[in-house]
N, C-alpha and C positions, 0 to 999 in steps of 0.2 A: 699461806700466801701462795704456795706452789699450786694448790688446788684451784685457787681463784684464777691464776693466770692460765693454767691448763684448760679450765672450763671455758674461760672467755675466748681463748684461741680456738677451741673447738667450735664455739658459737660462730666465730668469724669464718672458719673453714666451711662449716655447713652452709652458712648464708651465701658465701661466694660460690660454692658448688651449685646451690639451688639457682642462683642468679645466672649461672652460665648456661642453664637449660633453655633452649630456644622455645618460645611459645608461639602459637599461631597468632597472626594478625591479619586484618582484612586485606593487607597489601604485601604480605611477606613473600609471595611468589607473583612476580609480574606476569609470568606466562599463564598461570592458573587464573589470575584475576582478569587478564585480557580475554581468555577463553570464556569465562563466565559472563563477562559483559557483552562480548561479541555475540554469543549464542542466546542472550536474553531477548534479542529482537525477534527470535523465531517463536512459533506457537508450539508449546508442549502440552502435556496432559494436565498441567497444573495451572491454577488461576494466578499464581504469583511466581515471579522468577527468583524469589528469595526463600520460598518455602521448601527447604531441603528435605523435610520429612516426606514430601510428595515427589519432588524432582528425582531424588535418589532411588525411587521405585520405578521410574520411567527408564526402561532399558535403552530406548532411543536417545534419551538425553545423556545417559551414562556413556553410551558408545561414542556419541558425538564429542563429549567433553574429553574423554580419554584419548580419542583420536586427535583432537585439537592440541592437547598439551604435548603429545608425541610429535605432532607437526611443528610446533613452535619451539621445542627444545633443541638446542644445538649440541648439547653435551649430556652425559649421563647424570651429572649432579643436579643441574636445574630441572631435569625430568623427574628425578626422585623427589625433589623439593615440591614440584607442582603436583605430583601424584599424592604426596603426603597432605598437601593443602586440600585436595579434593576429598581425601579420606576424612579429614577433620571437619570439612563442611558437611558431609553426610552424617558424621558422628554427632554434630550439633543438632541434626534433625532426628536423632535417635536410631540411625542406621550405621552399623559399624562394619565396614569392609576391611579385609586384609589387603595388603599390597598385591598379593598373588591373585586375589579375586578381581581387582581392578585391571590387572594385566590380562587376565582371561577375558574380561569384558572387552578390552581394547582389541585383542586378537580376533575375537568373534566379530567385532564391529567392522574390521577390515574387509569382511566378506560381503558387507552390505553398503559400502561407500557409494555416494552419489554427489553430484554437484548441487549447489543451492539454486532454487527456483523462486520466483516471486510469490508463489502460493505458500511457501514455507512460513511466511509471516502471517498468513490468514488461516491456514488449515494445519491441523496437528501433524507434526513431523513424524515420518517413519523412515527408518534407515539411519545411516551414519553420514552426516553432512561433511563435505570437504570444504575447509575454509577458503574463501576467496583471498588470494595472495595479497593483492593491493590493499583491500579493506582491512584484512586482519593485521597486516604490517603496521597500518596506522594505529590500530588499537594497541598492538604490542609496544610500539614506540612510545606512545603516550603513557602507558602504564609502567613502562620501564623508567620513564622520567619521574612519574609519581612515586614509584617504589624507591628510586634513588633519593627523592626528597624526604620521604619518611625515614629512610636509613640515615640520611644526614641529620635529621631531627634526633634520632637515637644517638648519633655520635655527639651532638651538642649536649644531650642529656648526660652522656658519659663524660663529656668535657667538664661539666659541673662537678661530677663525682670525682674525677681525677684532680680537679682543682683542690678539693679538700684532702685528697690523698697526698698531694704535694705539700700542703700546709702541715699535715701530721708528720710526713716524712722529714721535712726540714726541722721541725721541732724535735723529732726523735733523734736526729743526728746530733743536734746540739746537746740534748739531754744525755745521750749515751756518752758523748765526749766528756761532759761535765762530771758524770757519775763514775765512769769506768776508765776512759782513755786518758784524759787529763791534758790534751793538747791546748795550747793557748788559743782562746777564741777572740779574734780581733773585734767582733761585734759586742763583746762583753765590756763595754766602756761606759763612762758616765754620760757621754753625749747621747748615746742610744737610749739610755735609761731615762734621762730627764726629758727627752723629747718624744719617746715612743712607748716604752714598755711600762713605765710607772704612771705618768699623769693620766687622769681621766679627761675626757673631752668636756666634762661638765664642771670643771674646777673643783668645787666642794662636794660634788655629787657623783657617786658611783654605786655604792650599796644602797644609799637612800634613793627614794623616788621623788623626782622633782615634779611638782604640780603646775603645769602651764595654765595660766588663767584660773588657778586654784582648783581645777578639777580634771585636767588632762594629764594623765601620768606619763612621765618620761624617765626612762632609765638610761644612764650614760655608761659606756664601757671605757676601757683604756684606749689610748690612741691607737695602739697596735691592733687590738681587736677590732676597732672601728675601721681601720685601713683594710684589714683582711675581709671584713664583711662588705665594705664599700666596693672592693674589687670584685667580689662575688656577685653583687647586685649589678655592677656595670657589665660584667661578662654575661649575665643572664639577659640583660637588655640587648646587648650586641648580638648574642646568639639568636634571639627572637626575630631579628631583622635581616639575617644573612641568607643568601642563596635562594631567593625566590625567582627561579629562572624558567618555570614552566609557562609556555605560551598557549594561547587559544589558536585553533579550536581544540577542544578536549571532549571525548565522548561522555564524560561524567558531568561537565560543568559548561553550560551554554553561554555564560557571561563572565566577565572579569571579576565581578563582585563575589560570585559564588566560588570561583577558583581561589581568590585571595582568602576568603573567609575559611574555606576548608583547609587550605595549606597552613594558615596560621593556627587553626585548630589542631592539626597534626603536630605542629611545632611545639605549642605550649603544653599539650597533654603529654608528649614524650618527655619533655624536660621536667614536668611536674612528677611524672612516674619515677624518673631516675632519682629524684631527690627524696622520695619517700623512705627508702632504706637508710639514707644518710641521716634523715631526721630521727629515725628510731635508734640508729647507732649512737648518735650524739646524746640521746636521752636516757639510755639504759644505765643501770648501776654496775653490772658486771662488764665493765668496759676495759679491756687491757690497753687500749690506746692511751688512756689517762696515765697509766703507769709508764708506758714506753715513751710517750712524748714529753712527759713532765708538765704538760699544760694543766691548769687548774680546773677543778670541777665547774667553777664559775664561767670560765671561758667556754667549756664544752656546752654548758647550758645556754650561753649566749649564742653560740653557733647553732645549737638545736632550735632556738626560737627563731632566728633569722632564716634558717632553711625552711622552717614551717611558714613564716610570713611570705617568703618569696614563692614557695610552692602554692600557698593559698591564693595569691594574686594570679598565678598562672592558671589555677583551677577556675577562678572566678572569670578570667578572660574566656576560657574554654566554655564555661556554662553560659556566659552572656552571649557569645557568638552564636551558639546553638539556638538559644532562645530567640535572638533577633532573626537568625536564618529561618527558623520555623515560622515565625510570625510573618516575615516578609513574603514567604511563598505559601502561606495558608496551610501549613502542614503541622502546626503545633498540636492540634487536637489528636493527630495520629501519634506523634511522638510521646505526648503525655500519657497516652494509654499503654505505652510499652513499659514493661517491667524494668528494663535496663535504664531507661530514662528516669524513672521514679527513684531507683537506687542511686543514680547519679546526683539527683537533687538532694537526697538524704546525705550522701557522702560530702557534698559541697557545704551543706548547712552545718554538719557536724565538724568539719574542718575549721570553719570560721568560728564556731562556738568554742572549740578547743583552744584556738588562738586567743580569743577575746577574754574568756574566763580565766586564762592562765596569767593575765597581767597581775603584777605584784600588788596593785591596790586592792584587787579582789581576793587574791590568794592569801595575803596576810590577814585579812579580816575574816575570811571564811575558809580557813585552811583545810579542816576536816571534810567539809562539804566539797571543797575543790578536789581533794584526793579521790573521793568516792565517784563524783561525776566525771572527773577526768578519765578514770579507768573505764567507766561504763560507756561514755561517749566514744572513747577510743575503739572499743569493740564494735560499736555501731558503725563507726567510720570504716573500719577494715571490711566489715560485711558489705557495706554499701559500695566500696571500691571494687570488691571482688565481683559482686553481681552486676555491677555496671559494665565492666570490661570483659567478663568471661566469654561473651560471644564474639568479641573483637580481637582478643589475644593480648599479648604483652603481660600475661599473668606471671611471668618470671619475676617482675619487680614486686608483685604482691607476695609471692612466696618468699622472696628475700626478706621483706619487712616482717612477715609473719614468723619466719625463722628466727630473726634477730629478737623480736619481741617475745616469742614463746620460749626461746632458749634462756633468755634473761629470767623469765618467771620460773623456769625449771631450776636454774642455778640458785635462785633465792630459796627454793624449798630444799635443795641439796645442802645449802649452807646451814639451814636450821637443823637438818638431820645430822650433819657432821658435827655440829656444835653440841649435840646431845639432847636435842628436843627441849622439853620443858625443864626449866631450872627454877630453884627457889632462891631468889635474890633478896638482899637485905636493903631496905630503904631506911635512911637515917635523916632526920630533920636537923639541918645545920642552922636553922633559923635565918631570918632576914631573906627569905625567899630562895634559899639554897638547899638542895637535897643531894645526899650522897647515895650512890647506888653501888653496892658491892656484889659481884657476881662470881660464882665458882668458875675457875679457868677451865675451858674445854680441853680435852685431851690433845687435840691436834693444833691447838692455837700457838702461834709463834708471834711474839710481839715485835712491832716496829714503830718508831716514833711517827706520829701523825695519823695513826690508824683510827678509824671510827667504826661503829657498828650500828645496825638498825635493830631496835628493840621493839618487840610486841609485848604489851602488857595485857595479861589475861585476868578475867574474873573481877572486873571493876564495877559489876552490877550496872553496866551500861548496855546500850543496844548491841546486838551481835556483831555489827560491822566494825565497832570500835576495836575489837580484838584483832581484826584483819589489818588495822592501820599500824604502820611501822614508823618510827621516828629516829633520826640519826643522833648519836651521842659520841663525843670524842672520848677515847680511852686515855686516861690520864698518863699512865706510865706502866712500867713493868710490874708484874704481879707482886714482886718482893717489896713493893712500897708499903704494903700492909703487914706489919710484923705479926699481928695477932692472927691474920689469915693470909699466909704467904702465897696461897694458891688462888687468891681472888683477884679479879680485875676491878679497878676502881674507876667510877665515873661520877663527876660532879655536874649538875645542871641547875639552871635557874628556872624558877617557876614562872611560866607565862600563862597562855590560855590553853584550852584543850586538855590533853592527857596529863600534862604536868600539873595543871591546876587540880584535876581530879585526884592525882596522887597525893598532893598536899592535903586536900580535904580528908582523904582516907587516913593519913597520918594524924591529923587533928582529931578526927572522930575516935581513933584508937586510944588517945590519951597517953601514948608512949612516944619516946623519942625515936625508936626503931621498930619497924615491923617487917614481915616477910611478904613477898608477893611472887607470883608465878609469871615467868617471862619466857619468850623465845628469842634466840639470838641469831641474827643474820649478818654474816660478814666473817672476818673483818674486811673493810674496804680502806682505800687510801694507801695501799701498798706502793712502794717506790722501788726503783731499780737499786740494787745494792751499791753503796758508795765504796768504791775501791780506791779512789784517789784520796790523798791525805787532806786533812782539814788545814786550810791556809787562811782562814779569816777569823777575826774576833766576832763573837756573837753577842748582840745586845737585843734583848727582848723587851718591848714596850707593850704592856697589856693593860686592859681595863676590866675590872670585875671578873666575871667567869672566863674572860678571854685568856686568863693565865693557864687554863687547862689545855689550850691548844698549843701554846708556845713552850710550856714547861718541859715536855718530854724531849723535844729537840734540843733545847738549851741544856738540859741535864746530860743528854748523850754527848754533846760536843764538849761540855766541861769535863765529863768523866774521861773521855778519850785523850784530852790534852792536859789532864791534871798534873802530870809529871813532866810536861814540856814547857821550857822557859819561853817567855814572850807573849803567851796568850793571856788575854784579859777579857773574860766574859762577864756580862752584867744583866741583871733583871731589874726592870723598873716596873713596879706594879702599882697601878692607880686604883684606889678603892674609895668608896663613899661611907664605909663603916669599918672601924678597926676590928670588929668581931670576925671579919673574914680571916684574919690571921689565925684565929683559934682553930677553925676547921682545916686550915691549910698549913699549919705550923710544921707537921711532920715532913711534908714535901719541901718546905723552905729550908728546914734543917738539913735534909739530904743534899739539897742544892748547895748550901753553904759548905758542906763537907768536901765537895769536889772543887772548891776554890772559886765559886762564882760570887761576885759582889751583888748584894741585894739592896735595893732601894725601894721603900714602900712609901707612897704618897697618899695621904687620906684627905679628901676634899671636904670632909664634914668637920667644921671647926668648932664654933661656939656651942653646938649641941652635945659635944662629947663630954661625958662625966669624967671626973678626976679619979680614975681607977687605973691601976697598973696591971699590965699583962706582961709577965716576964717569962721568957723562954730561953733558957741557957743550954746550948748544945754545941760543944766544940767552938767552931768559928762563928756560930750564929748567935746573935743576941738582939732580940727585938724588944724594945721598951715602949709601951703605949702610955704616953703621958702628955700632959698639956700645960702650958705655962698659964699662970693665973692672969697675966696681963692680956693674953689672947682671949681668955674667957670674957673679960670686961670690954673687949674691943668692939668695933662696929660689926654688924652682922653681914655686911657685904664689903668685899675687898676686890679691887680690880684684878684681872687675870695675872698681871705681872707683879702682884704684891710680894713683899719679902716673906719668905716662908720661915716658919719656926723649926729650926733644924737641931738635931741632936747628934750623938755619936754615930760612927759608921754603922750602917745597916739598921738604924732606928727608923721608926715611922716619922715621916715629916707631915705636919698638918698645915693645910692651906684652907682658907675660907672660900676658895673659888677653884675652878679647874686650873690645872697647871698649864703653862705655856708649852705646848707640844713642840713647837718649832725650836724653842730653846733647848728642850731635852734632846732633840735630834742633833742640833748644832753642837751641843756639848759632847755627845757620844762620838760624833765625827771628829771633833777637835782633839779629844783624848787619844783616839786611835791614830790620828794624823801626826800628832806630836810625840808619840812614844818612840823611844829609841830602838827598842827590840823589835824584831820581826816575829810574827806577821803584823802588818799594819792595816791590811785590808779589813773591811768591816761588812758584816751582814746584819741588817736590822730586821728582826722578827716582830710582828705585831698582830694582835687580835683583840677585838673588843666589840662594843656596839657599832652599828653601821655608821653613825655620825662620827664616832671616834676613829674608825678605820679611814673614813674619807678625809678627815683632817690630817691624819698621819701621812696619808698618800700625798696630799697637797703640800704639806711642809717638807716632805722628802724631795719633791720636785723643786721647790724653791731653794732648798739647800744645795742641790746639785747644780744649780745655775751659777754658783760662784766657783772659782778655781779651787779644786780639791786635788791634792797630790796623791790620794789613795783611791783605790777602787771600792765603791760602796754598792752593795747589793741590797735588795728590798724583797722581803718574803712576807706577804700578807696571808694570814690564815683566816680565810673568809668562808663561811658556810651559808651565805645568803645567795639567793638566785631569783 
């Protein structure tokens, strides 16, 4: 855990340092830009006023430009800035002057100064031209205004960055207070939860994708996340329209349309560039901000997507304006032949493809193809962005995103090395689509509830790129959970498509219940700030199917820490569709019962269950799988609120339909609300399929609408995005 945090903080430090380096831009020095434009009206030895590979070999041009920037600079700092600008302009043409060389050229040019004549626009200039004060002041004033506008555009880009800094900072303050300090938080109340933090803006939809008109996918966030993103979008729109105060005439723009188009271009591209590092920071795995802020991975992915959406729109405006501009003034054939323009088109296309193919409807159906192409197109986008703007400047933003992206990849490799490289793991078929993975515990591994790891499965006789794909799996609990192999980490996962389906087929082909396979381990991730405040809430976990693996470890830890403390009443409600799930999870259930946690198992598969008994007796734990003969002869469909067939405490309860989740939540709140002993506050943990999680979230919101005397928290363990 320490290595993860240190590495991630190092990532941020490097990125911030890179981003602080000033890069050249076409307007970063108003003095140099004014001199370049002012002297472009005269005839030099080159056919173009922008071919610096030629101009920087013309001693008369060099003497005139260095004299001009010394003439226009009022202080030493802007002079140094202007001279550096000239150096970089020449360097872009393949000629690298030192500062001293340019100073020597200036000193030599002072020996050949002369006033400007009318012939200088027609005949090749010799000597050093002295700027006309009135005309040059006009150029300098206009370019100072333009430079100020571009600088403001950069400020607005930084404004969007610091908006997200503010969001993370506020979340971090609340999280640090909750985990370490323990001051009473006035915003931690049921009103805020039922109106902002818990409900989705899509009622029954959050993790699930809603199909508008049955084909347009829409994903709904929580209200709080929606508010955060809405403010971000509104700020972006406002920033795009502020402070357009440059007036005609202007030496670069002969009409108002050109002026407006170019200024808007500067504004949107500066804001888009500023968002690129933010997009990558929200999307990486080795992100210490998740640990510090306490925000969920789902929230970070949501911010990641919306920053990408907004930036893509800004880039599209930039590209569209340039296309219209070029067509309007018949210069498109010139622009399209330029390498920077071609790379700009490539970067724009890649950015929109990255956004569109990342939609959940495509990602879920073609996940492995998504992974491969997302990485490949991401590299193409970075290359396109670099080659598009390298001659204009502002490369500091590119280096920042490259630093974030590269460091994350380096840390992934570091994790694999720290975890010992290749491991021989044991795969066990638990049947009914469940596989148990037992992995030797790495030497430096320190367990914390909620951790998960990315696993690379090697040697599956699949294409080579399959071994480069990693998949996240929740670590069930501490290594001691397996008595036979106390130094092993245990992971349970459900067979779906892709790699898990291939693992099951490999087990089936072997004809054995357990086989070994070679893996690489990356992580652990999901670390949290250490909890130094005492536990003051009852924990009730409501899970479905394999969702129990996500809530089990936190429930077990809370029950273990409060086992000898009066007043605590922890509970597990596990909803399954097959009683055989109890067989592969019985050891964990037994341990949970030993630390005083009440266990309630609800099976939704009624008439199809055979009359066989599964008896597990262990201290406080007794699970009896049995079914009443009257139920077997009953109707095959019963309404959701049917009377359940219930047995003794901790027995499996059989229903012929899904349980009423709202009633389960209401009962848990009522029990905690009416108990006499303290604590009475309640935290509801939940994890399950996306539809299950969405219904739990909805019922939680509905329950909090009534008058409740206790504080109720909600903690959803969701790994969908």
